[in-house]
C-alpha positions in Angstrom: 5.0 4.5 -0.8 4.3 6.0 -3.9 1.4 8.8 -4.1 -0.6 11.7 -6.4 -0.6 15.2 -6.3 -4.0 16.1 -5.4 -3.3 20.5 -5.7 -1.1 22.8 -7.5 2.1 24.0 -6.7 4.2 26.7 -7.8 6.8 23.9 -8.5 4.8 20.6 -9.0 1.6 20.1 -11.2 -1.4 18.3 -9.4 -0.9 14.3 -11.1 2.0 14.6 -10.2 3.8 11.3 -8.5 6.1 10.9 -6.2 7.4 8.5 -3.1 8.1 9.4 0.8 11.4 10.2 1.3 11.4 10.0 4.3 9.9 10.7 7.9 11.3 11.7 11.6 8.7 12.6 14.5 5.4 13.2 12.5 7.2 15.6 9.5 7.3 14.0 6.3 9.9 14.8 3.6 10.1 14.8 0.4 12.5 14.9 -3.2 10.4 15.7 -6.2 11.9 16.1 -9.2 10.0 17.6 -11.8 10.6 17.8 -15.9 10.1 21.1 -17.0 10.5 22.1 -20.6 14.1 23.0 -20.0 15.1 22.2 -17.1 15.0 19.4 -14.0 14.8 20.3 -11.0 15.0 19.4 -7.8 12.7 20.4 -4.7 12.8 19.3 -1.4 9.8 20.4 0.9 8.6 19.2 4.7 5.6 19.5 5.8 3.2 18.2 8.8 1.8 14.8 7.8 -1.2 15.1 9.5 -4.2 16.7 7.1 -2.1 16.2 4.2 -5.4 14.2 2.8 -6.1 17.3 0.8 -2.9 17.8 -0.8 -1.3 14.0 -1.4 -3.4 10.8 -2.3 -1.6 7.4 -1.6 -1.1 5.2 -4.8 -2.5 1.9 -4.8 0.5 -0.4 -5.9 -0.7 -4.0 -5.1 -1.8 -6.4 -7.1 -5.5 -6.8 -8.1 -6.2 -9.9 -9.6 -8.8 -9.2 -13.1 -11.6 -11.3 -14.3 -11.2 -14.9 -14.2 -8.1 -14.6 -12.3 -7.3 -16.9 -9.5 -6.1 -15.8 -6.2 -4.8 -17.2 -2.7 -6.6 -15.6 0.3 -6.6 -17.3 3.8 -9.6 -18.0 6.2 -10.3 -17.1 9.8 -8.7 -20.0 11.1 -5.6 -19.3 8.7 -6.3 -21.8 6.1 -5.1 -21.1 2.4 -8.2 -21.0 0.2 -7.4 -20.6 -3.3 -10.9 -18.4 -5.3 -11.2 -17.1 -9.0 -12.0 -13.8 -9.2 -15.5 -12.4 -10.5 -15.7 -9.0 -8.9 -18.0 -10.1 -6.0 -18.5 -8.0 -2.8 -16.5 -11.0 -0.9 -13.9 -10.5 -3.6 -13.6 -6.7 -3.2 -13.5 -7.4 0.3 -10.6 -9.2 0.4 -9.1 -7.4 -1.7 -9.4 -4.2 0.4 -8.4 -6.1 4.1 -5.2 -6.6 2.5 -6.1 -10.4 2.2 -6.1 -10.8 -1.9 -2.6 -12.5 -3.1 -1.9 -13.8 -6.3 0.6 -17.0 -5.1 0.4 -19.7 -2.6 3.5 -18.4 -1.5 2.5 -14.7 -1.0 -0.5 -16.0 1.3 1.6 -18.5 3.1 4.2 -15.1 3.8 1.7 -13.1 5.2 0.0 -16.2 7.1 3.8 -16.8 8.5 3.9 -13.2 9.7 0.3 -12.2 11.0 0.7 -15.7 13.7 4.0 -14.5 14.4 2.5 -11.0 15.4 -0.4 -12.8 17.2 1.9 -14.6 18.9 4.0 -12.0 20.4 1.2 -10.0 21.4 0.1 -12.7 23.4 3.4 -13.6 24.7 3.5 -16.9 24.0 6.2 -18.5 21.4 4.3 -20.4 18.7 0.6 -21.1 17.8 -0.3 -24.2 16.5 
């Protein structure tokens, strides 16, 4: 997942984008490459994952439909439906809840994953 730095650090400026390198037992480590005038520096910084909202913000890289673009979503009974994005509250709610897909195939993949997760939670083999 990509993040953006919200504050200046001695070796990186606010607005710098980076990716989480790895996370172990609540601590995270980032490898951030910063290009300065003549030299390229790599810094590894270890910090507790808790209380980082003042420092980092996630960058949402999910696909979001533009005005009048077609998208797919799942209904409460897992039927795949299509709609056209108008920017309505309903469109935004589907997007914000992670239920907005670029293609029918993406929606089918999500449906399979959700059904599988629910089956495991119910200790069933399959949900019809």
